[in-house]
C-alpha positions, 0 to 999 in steps of 0.5 A: 500500500505504501507504493501508492503513496510513494508515487503520489508523493513523487508526483506531488513534487513534480509530474513525471513519467513511469520511467522517471519514477522508476529511476527515482526509485532506483536512486536514493528511494530504493537505497534509503526508503522504499524499493519498487520495480517498474513491474510494480510501478506501472500497474500502480500508476494505472490504479491511481489513474483509475481511482482519479488520484493522478491524471495523464497530462502528456502522451509521448512516443512509444506510449510514454505518459506523464502523470500529475497528481490531482486534488483528490490525490493530494487529499489522499496523500495528506490523509495517509501522511497523518495516519499512524504507521503500522507497528504490527510487527517489526522485521529488521534484519540488521537489528536481529543480527545485533541481538545475535552478535553474542553468538560470535567469537569476539574476533568475528564480532569485531570484524562485523562491527568494523564492517558496520563502521565502514558502511556508516563512514561510506554512507556519511561520505555519500550523504555529504555529496548529496548535501553538496549537490543540493547546494545552499537551497536546502539551507535557504529552503528546508521544505524542499523535496528530499531535505528531511529524508536526507537529514534523517539519513545523515543523522542515522549514519552518524548514530550508526557510526557512534554505536559501532565505535561504542560496540567495538569498545565493548567487545574489546573490553569483554575480550580483554576481561575474558583473557585476564580471567583465563590467565588468572585461572592458570 
């Protein structure tokens, strides 16, 4: 159901073809927020048009259609934005791995945590480029499309980096304490 609202939101920002919408999903949306393939997007666009939430504003070669959100579409998007997200169950594979981290040997845990730290640093570098490309407009106009999501991403990766550094310290402290206990037993 969220694909419908992701498409409405993208079309609220600007009219676009299915191809352009697919490219937006393949870019930052897929990586940071929501995954959708063209085989899912095109049927959903047809449903949205049939429901009167979007309309075709232009038809081009090879059946290319440009869609725009309608006023009923804006109303539907706004209503959805104010509904509480479904919290009927969380499926977060990353957090599951964190629960299971103690099942690894300390050296393996350090390897995994170091990889998480590297990912956080790489993502922060990527976010810095996004902010650089956005230019001063985001500072001048914080309500611009994508600004809040990008800032959330930047802060999330900063938190992941801080957490990974903390977790590495904890694992190393535990490993040191275990080694000292083993030495004392000898």
